[in-house]
C-alpha positions as CSV (number, residue, x, y, z in Angstrom):
1,M,0.0,0.0,0.0
2,F,1.2,3.5,-0.8
3,I,2.2,5.6,2.2
4,A,-0.4,8.4,2.7
5,A,2.1,10.6,4.5
6,V,3.7,11.5,1.2
7,L,0.8,13.9,0.5
8,A,1.7,16.0,3.6
9,G,2.8,19.3,2.3
10,V,2.2,18.4,-1.3
11,L,-1.3,19.9,-1.7
12,A,-1.9,23.6,-1.6
13,A,-5.2,25.4,-1.7
14,P,-5.7,27.9,-4.6
15,A,-7.6,31.2,-4.8
16,F,-11.0,30.5,-6.3
17,G,-12.0,32.4,-9.4
18,Q,-15.4,33.2,-10.9
19,I,-16.6,30.6,-13.4
20,G,-18.4,32.0,-16.5
21,D,-20.6,30.4,-19.1
22,E,-17.9,30.1,-21.8
23,P,-17.4,26.7,-23.6
24,W,-15.4,24.2,-21.5
25,D,-13.0,21.6,-22.8
26,W,-12.9,18.4,-20.8
27,N,-11.4,14.9,-20.4
28,P,-8.4,14.9,-22.8
29,D,-6.6,11.8,-24.2
30,I,-3.4,11.8,-26.3
31,S,-3.0,9.4,-29.3
32,P,-0.2,6.8,-29.0
33,D,1.8,8.6,-31.8
34,G,1.5,11.9,-29.9
35,R,-0.2,13.7,-32.8
36,Y,-3.8,14.0,-31.6
37,V,-5.7,15.1,-28.5
38,V,-9.3,14.1,-28.2
39,F,-11.6,15.7,-25.7
40,H,-15.3,16.6,-25.2
41,S,-16.6,20.1,-25.1
42,E,-19.7,22.2,-24.5
43,R,-18.9,24.4,-27.5
44,S,-22.3,23.8,-29.1
45,R,-24.0,25.2,-25.9
46,T,-26.7,22.5,-26.2
47,D,-24.8,19.3,-25.4
48,D,-21.3,17.7,-25.2
49,D,-19.6,16.5,-28.4
50,L,-16.2,15.0,-29.2
51,Y,-13.4,17.0,-30.8
52,L,-10.0,16.0,-32.3
53,W,-7.1,18.4,-32.1
54,D,-4.3,17.7,-34.6
55,M,-1.1,19.1,-32.9
56,H,0.9,18.9,-36.2
57,T,-1.5,20.8,-38.5
58,R,-3.2,22.7,-35.6
59,T,-6.6,21.9,-37.0
60,L,-9.7,21.0,-34.9
61,T,-12.3,18.4,-36.1
62,Q,-15.7,17.8,-34.5
63,L,-16.1,14.0,-34.4
64,T,-19.7,13.8,-33.1
65,E,-22.8,16.0,-33.6
66,T,-25.8,14.5,-32.0
67,P,-28.6,16.8,-30.7
68,D,-30.1,15.8,-27.4
69,Q,-27.2,13.5,-26.6
70,N,-23.9,13.9,-24.7
71,E,-20.6,12.3,-25.7
72,K,-18.0,12.3,-23.0
73,F,-14.8,10.7,-21.7
74,P,-13.0,9.7,-25.0
75,R,-10.1,7.3,-24.9
76,F,-7.8,6.1,-27.7
77,S,-7.2,2.5,-28.5
78,P,-3.6,1.4,-28.2
79,D,-3.1,1.3,-32.0
80,G,-4.7,4.8,-32.3
81,H,-7.2,3.6,-34.9
82,F,-10.4,4.2,-32.9
83,I,-11.7,6.1,-29.9
84,V,-14.1,4.7,-27.2
85,Y,-16.4,7.0,-25.3
86,Q,-19.6,7.2,-23.3
87,V,-22.8,8.6,-24.7
88,G,-25.9,9.6,-22.7
89,N,-29.4,11.0,-23.2
90,A,-30.2,14.6,-22.4
91,D,-31.1,14.0,-18.7
92,G,-28.2,11.7,-18.1
93,S,-30.3,8.7,-17.0
94,V,-28.9,6.3,-19.6
95,W,-25.3,5.9,-20.6
96,S,-23.7,3.5,-23.0
97,L,-20.3,2.9,-24.6
98,R,-19.5,3.4,-28.3
99,R,-16.5,3.4,-30.5
100,V,-15.6,5.6,-33.5
101,A,-12.8,5.9,-36.0
102,L,-10.7,9.1,-36.0
103,D,-12.4,10.3,-39.2
104,G,-15.8,9.9,-37.5
105,S,-16.8,6.8,-39.4
106,H,-17.6,3.2,-38.1
107,N,-19.5,4.6,-35.1
108,A,-20.9,1.6,-33.2
109,E,-22.3,0.7,-29.8
110,I,-20.1,-1.5,-27.5
111,V,-22.3,-2.1,-24.4
112,T,-25.0,-0.7,-22.1
113,A,-24.9,-2.0,-18.5
114,G,-27.7,-1.4,-16.1
115,N,-28.5,1.9,-17.9
116,L,-25.1,3.2,-16.9
117,A,-21.8,2.5,-18.6
118,I,-19.2,5.2,-18.2
119,N,-15.5,6.0,-18.1
120,P,-14.1,3.5,-20.7
121,D,-10.4,2.6,-20.9
122,V,-8.9,0.3,-23.4
123,S,-6.5,-2.4,-22.3
124,P,-2.9,-2.2,-23.5
125,N,-3.3,-5.1,-25.9
126,G,-6.6,-3.7,-27.2
127,E,-8.6,-6.8,-26.4
128,W,-10.7,-5.4,-23.5
129,V,-12.5,-2.2,-22.5
130,A,-12.8,-1.5,-18.8
131,F,-15.6,0.7,-17.5
132,A,-17.8,1.6,-14.5
133,G,-21.3,0.1,-14.7
134,R,-24.3,0.6,-12.4
135,V,-25.5,-2.5,-10.4
136,S,-27.9,-1.0,-7.9
137,E,-31.3,0.5,-8.6
138,D,-30.8,3.3,-6.1
139,A,-27.6,4.4,-8.0
140,T,-25.3,4.0,-4.9
141,R,-23.3,1.1,-6.3
142,N,-21.2,0.8,-9.5
143,D,-18.8,-2.0,-10.3
144,I,-15.8,-2.2,-12.6
145,F,-16.5,-4.3,-15.7
146,I,-14.5,-5.4,-18.7
147,V,-15.9,-6.2,-22.1
148,R,-14.6,-7.0,-25.6
149,P,-14.6,-4.1,-28.0
150,D,-17.4,-6.0,-29.9
151,G,-19.5,-6.1,-26.8
152,S,-18.9,-9.8,-25.9
153,D,-17.6,-11.4,-22.7
154,L,-19.0,-8.9,-20.3
155,T,-17.4,-9.5,-16.9
156,N,-17.9,-7.9,-13.5
157,L,-14.5,-7.7,-11.7
158,T,-15.5,-6.1,-8.4
159,G,-19.0,-7.6,-7.7
160,E,-17.7,-9.6,-4.8
161,S,-16.1,-6.7,-3.0
162,D,-18.1,-4.9,-0.3
163,A,-15.7,-2.1,0.4
164,I,-15.7,0.0,-2.8
165,G,-19.2,1.4,-3.0
166,Y,-19.6,3.8,-6.0
167,T,-16.7,3.1,-8.4
168,V,-15.6,5.2,-11.4
169,L,-12.7,6.0,-13.6
170,P,-10.8,2.7,-14.2
171,S,-7.3,2.7,-15.7
172,W,-5.3,-0.3,-17.0
173,S,-1.8,-1.0,-15.8
174,P,0.7,-1.2,-18.6
175,D,1.0,-5.0,-18.2
176,G,-2.8,-5.4,-18.4
177,Q,-2.8,-7.3,-15.0
178,T,-4.3,-4.6,-12.8
179,I,-7.0,-1.9,-13.1
180,A,-6.8,1.2,-10.8
181,F,-10.1,3.0,-10.1
182,S,-11.8,5.4,-7.6
183,G,-14.3,4.1,-5.2
184,G,-16.2,5.4,-2.2
185,D,-19.4,6.3,-0.5
186,I,-21.4,8.6,-2.8
187,D,-23.5,9.9,0.1
188,A,-20.5,10.6,2.4
189,D,-18.7,12.3,-0.5
190,T,-15.6,10.2,-0.1
191,A,-13.3,8.5,-2.6
192,E,-10.0,6.6,-2.6
193,I,-7.9,4.7,-5.1
194,F,-8.4,0.9,-5.3
195,L,-6.6,-1.7,-7.4
196,V,-8.3,-4.9,-8.8
197,D,-6.4,-7.9,-10.1
198,V,-8.0,-8.7,-13.5
199,H,-7.5,-12.4,-13.1
200,S,-8.1,-13.1,-9.4
201,R,-10.5,-10.2,-9.0
202,D,-8.9,-9.4,-5.6
203,V,-9.4,-5.7,-4.6
204,R,-7.1,-3.8,-2.4
205,A,-6.6,-0.1,-1.4
206,F,-3.8,1.8,-3.0
207,M,-3.8,4.4,-0.2
208,E,-6.1,4.6,2.8
209,I,-6.6,8.2,4.0
210,E,-9.7,10.1,5.0
211,T,-8.5,13.6,4.6
212,Y,-8.3,13.5,0.8
213,K,-10.5,12.5,-2.1
214,E,-8.6,10.6,-4.8
215,M,-10.1,10.6,-8.3
216,G,-9.2,9.3,-11.7
217,P,-6.0,7.3,-11.1
218,T,-4.0,6.8,-14.4
219,Y,-1.0,4.6,-14.9
220,S,1.9,5.9,-16.9
221,P,2.8,3.7,-19.9
222,D,6.2,2.8,-18.4
223,G,4.5,1.7,-15.2
224,R,6.6,4.0,-12.9
225,Y,3.9,6.6,-12.1
226,L,0.2,6.8,-11.1
227,A,-1.3,10.2,-11.6
228,A,-4.6,11.1,-9.8
229,S,-6.7,14.2,-9.1
230,V,-6.6,14.7,-5.3
231,G,-8.5,17.0,-3.1
232,F,-9.8,17.6,0.4
233,Q,-13.3,16.3,1.3
234,N,-16.0,18.9,1.1
235,Y,-13.7,21.3,-0.9
236,D,-14.4,22.2,-4.5
237,F,-10.9,21.9,-5.8
238,Y,-8.5,19.2,-6.8
239,R,-4.8,19.0,-7.4
240,L,-3.1,16.7,-9.9
241,V,-0.6,14.5,-8.0
242,I,1.9,12.1,-9.5
243,F,2.8,9.1,-7.3
244,D,6.2,7.7,-8.1
245,L,5.7,3.9,-7.5
246,E,9.5,3.3,-7.5
247,S,10.6,5.9,-4.9
248,G,7.4,6.1,-2.9
249,T,7.3,9.9,-3.3
250,A,4.7,12.3,-4.8
251,R,4.7,15.6,-6.5
252,Q,1.9,18.2,-7.2
253,V,1.4,19.5,-10.7
254,G,1.3,23.3,-10.8
255,A,-0.9,25.5,-8.7
256,S,-2.4,27.9,-11.3
257,S,-6.0,26.8,-11.2
258,E,-8.7,25.6,-8.9
259,Y,-9.2,22.2,-10.5
260,H,-7.0,19.6,-12.2
261,A,-8.7,16.4,-13.4
262,R,-8.7,13.6,-15.9
263,P,-5.0,13.0,-16.4
264,A,-3.8,11.2,-19.6
265,W,-0.2,10.2,-20.3
266,S,1.9,10.5,-23.4
267,A,3.3,7.3,-24.8
268,D,6.8,8.1,-23.6
269,S,5.5,8.8,-20.0
270,N,7.2,12.3,-20.1
271,S,4.0,14.4,-20.4
272,L,0.7,14.5,-18.7
273,Y,-2.4,16.0,-20.4
274,Y,-5.3,17.1,-18.2
275,Q,-8.1,19.5,-17.9
276,E,-7.8,22.6,-15.6
277,I,-10.5,25.0,-14.6
278,V,-9.3,28.6,-14.3
279,Q,-11.2,31.8,-14.3
280,G,-13.8,31.6,-17.0
281,G,-13.8,28.0,-18.0
282,A,-11.9,24.7,-18.5
283,R,-9.1,24.2,-20.9
284,I,-6.6,21.4,-21.8
285,A,-3.1,21.7,-20.5
286,R,0.1,19.6,-20.6
287,Y,2.6,19.0,-17.8
288,D,6.2,18.2,-18.8
289,L,7.8,16.0,-16.1
290,G,11.4,16.7,-17.1
291,E,10.9,20.5,-17.2
292,D,8.5,20.6,-14.3
293,E,6.4,23.1,-16.4
294,T,2.8,23.3,-17.5
295,Y,1.7,24.5,-20.9
296,N,-1.7,25.5,-22.3
297,L,-2.5,23.7,-25.6
298,G,-4.2,26.8,-26.9
299,I,-6.9,25.0,-28.8
300,P,-8.9,27.6,-30.8
301,G,-12.5,28.3,-30.1
302,G,-12.2,27.7,-26.4
303,W,-13.2,29.8,-23.5
304,E,-10.1,32.1,-23.6
305,E,-10.7,33.0,-27.2
306,E,-14.3,33.7,-26.6
307,L,-13.5,35.9,-23.5
308,M,-11.1,37.9,-25.6
309,C,-13.7,38.3,-28.4
310,R,-16.2,39.5,-25.8
311,S,-13.7,41.9,-24.3
312,V,-12.7,43.3,-27.7
313,A,-16.4,43.8,-28.6
314,A,-17.1,45.5,-25.3
315,Y,-14.2,47.8,-25.7
316,G,-15.1,48.6,-29.3
317,G,-18.7,49.4,-28.3
318,A,-17.5,51.6,-25.5
319,Y,-15.0,53.3,-27.8
320,A,-17.6,53.9,-30.5
321,G,-20.1,55.1,-27.9
322,G,-17.7,57.7,-26.7
323,H,-16.9,59.3,-30.1
């Protein structure tokens, strides 16, 4: 078990900013070749859709456009040929998993489990998709499932564990033997990181601590690190923390925003892509482990660009009105 004391002095509370109604970019993932970033966004103002950012040509492609549905949490397959994601109806009562090619073609359903199938993650060999699925009618219990990309061989990995409660955000280890996930009591607003052995289905805690909430654990491809979004209970901010599984240490990523979440590793394990909420909205950022620096991807059409357009328009109106 990871020693919880490594978090002492790592987390620092930010100054909160005013959140506006500009478009937010969420849940990034980076393609295995490092060229594309996929994410979901509220840019349409009516629902969430998937977008693909080409970092070589700096072009943005909208992958889905489905009125009255929300597409979220995209994840690349290991070969980079397709993306898995969750799609739900307008009121969020039903979620299923789908897959789509990078050009938007071959869009097909994978599975629906108990009216809730969320947070997909593809195994390193591409043969399985892990996800969180609802198993209780009162929505207080999810389990971690795996399923083939064609929807066959649906398997509940955590159904025999009584300690995990509401589970979300599974992540495969690089060797495909373990899945890390967040679990806790949805009513008590708690969450911690658990690990489940894919073959034995044994579940154990990664780190037991009551002071923090640990969300979205994500293994680095080289197996050295586990990144997670960590925050205090009853607080509305999270910090991205990288746990070094070799040295037993941890580091916090930056401190420029109120909320860091949904980390995704580059194939070389040197960069971490994530969403950060700052004044005005949510954007996609990258953290370079070697340089210990964070960078805004600057994807066009996001909240920063819109705020600037609004400011220019307001200034132009004020200028015209005064002359």
